Every structure is written in C-alpha cells, then in structure tokens.
C-alpha positions in Angstrom: -38.3 45.6 -11.0 -41.4 47.8 -11.1 -44.4 46.0 -12.6 -46.4 47.9 -15.2 -50.2 48.1 -15.3 -51.1 46.4 -18.5 -54.4 46.1 -20.3 -55.6 42.6 -21.2 -53.3 41.0 -23.8 -54.0 38.2 -26.2 -50.8 36.2 -26.7 -51.8 34.1 -29.7 -50.2 36.3 -32.3 -46.9 36.4 -30.3 -46.4 32.7 -30.7 -47.2 32.8 -34.4 -44.9 35.8 -35.0 -41.9 34.4 -33.1 -42.3 30.9 -34.3 -42.2 27.7 -32.2 -38.5 27.7 -31.5 -38.1 31.4 -30.5 -41.3 31.1 -28.4 -40.0 28.1 -26.5 -36.7 29.9 -25.8 -38.6 33.0 -24.8 -40.6 31.0 -22.3 -37.3 29.7 -20.8 -35.9 33.3 -20.6 -39.0 34.5 -18.8 -38.8 31.6 -16.4 -35.1 32.5 -15.7 -36.1 36.1 -15.0 -34.0 37.4 -17.9 -36.1 40.6 -18.1 -34.6 43.2 -15.8 -36.6 46.2 -16.8 -40.2 46.8 -18.0 -42.2 49.9 -18.9 -45.6 50.1 -20.5 -46.2 53.1 -22.8 -50.0 53.4 -23.2 -49.8 56.2 -25.8 -47.8 53.9 -28.2 -49.3 50.6 -27.0 -45.8 49.5 -26.5 -44.0 47.5 -23.9 -40.4 48.4 -23.5 -37.7 46.6 -21.6 -34.2 45.3 -21.1 -33.6 41.6 -21.4 -30.4 39.8 -20.4 -29.0 37.6 -23.3 -27.3 34.3 -23.0 -23.8 35.8 -23.1 -24.6 38.2 -20.2 -25.2 41.3 -22.3 -28.5 43.2 -22.4 -30.8 43.9 -25.3 -33.3 46.8 -25.6 -36.6 45.2 -26.6 -40.0 46.7 -27.6 -43.3 44.9 -28.2 -46.0 46.8 -30.0 -49.7 45.9 -29.7 -52.8 46.8 -31.7 -56.5 46.8 -30.7 -58.0 43.4 -30.7 -61.4 41.9 -30.0 -63.3 43.3 -27.1 -60.8 44.8 -24.6 -57.7 42.6 -25.3 -54.7 44.0 -27.2 -53.1 41.8 -29.9 -49.4 41.5 -30.4 -48.4 43.4 -33.5 -44.6 43.2 -33.8 -41.5 43.2 -31.7 -38.1 44.8 -32.2 -34.9 44.0 -30.4 -31.3 45.2 -30.4 -30.1 41.5 -30.6 -28.7 40.1 -33.9 -32.2 38.6 -34.8 -33.7 42.1 -34.6 -37.4 41.3 -34.5 -40.0 38.9 -33.0 -37.2 37.1 -31.1 -36.9 35.1 -27.8 -36.2 38.4 -26.0 -39.5 39.9 -27.2 -41.3 36.7 -26.1 -39.7 36.9 -22.7 -40.5 40.6 -22.3 -44.2 40.1 -23.0 -44.6 36.9 -21.0 -42.8 38.4 -18.0 -45.1 41.5 -18.1 -48.3 39.5 -18.4 -47.3 37.0 -15.7 -46.4 39.7 -13.2 -48.8 42.5 -14.0 -51.3 42.9 -11.1 -53.8 44.7 -13.2 -53.6 42.5 -16.3 -56.8 40.6 -15.5 -57.4 37.7 -17.9 -54.5 36.8 -20.1 -55.4 34.9 -23.2 -52.7 32.3 -23.3 -51.5 30.7 -26.6 -51.9 26.9 -27.0 -49.1 24.8 -25.7 -46.2 24.4 -28.1 -45.9 21.0 -29.8 -42.5 20.5 -28.1 -44.2 20.1 -24.7 -45.9 17.0 -25.9 -42.4 15.4 -26.4 -41.2 16.0 -22.9 
C-alpha cells in the first residue's frame, strides 16, 4: 500500500464523532491492517480508502478535514459505504492507519486513551 504524505492531523474530534465503541473497534481494525488502500486528496482535504470489513467485503471510506489550530487539520466528518454510513469504525481505521504510517505526518495529536483501556 502506498503511503500518502499527510499534513499534521489532530485526532481528538475523530474519537468524539465516532463515539467510544466505534473508535475502539476502529483501533482494532487499524491494528489488523484492515485498510488496504489510502489516498490523500489535498484539494478536498479528504483521505480516501478501502477498508476490509468483518465479513471480508470492502467498504469505500472517506474522511474529511477542516483547518484547525496552527498547522493541524481537524477531523470534520467521515462517510462510508458500510451500513452505518458515517463516522464508523472503518473511518477510524482509515485515519489511524494513515497517520501511523505517513512518513511526512510529523507530530500527530493523539486523542486521550478510551475509558475501556482502563478496564483491561
């Protein structure tokens, strides 16, 4: 998979938009390398990709960003071809995979650890 060159991204809004459950499942999908395609569209501030679902099918997923503070972009919204349709685990996996693997991403503002981690 080709890694896109991404600007700095603040992930705080992603966790809020997706909710705690979807964010946790998205982290797992990212860890399992479920994202098989990534493309950064700078003119749209959009990250597009293809994410493998739990049943083996693939979902077309897009994450949109808006200008944030300083140089970091902020997550705006995500759309997905899965039944949920927006801000789902596939969107989370897409963004996390891109930020974890992007050689030009620089500092990534990570969200606080989800509460469920304290229970493990």
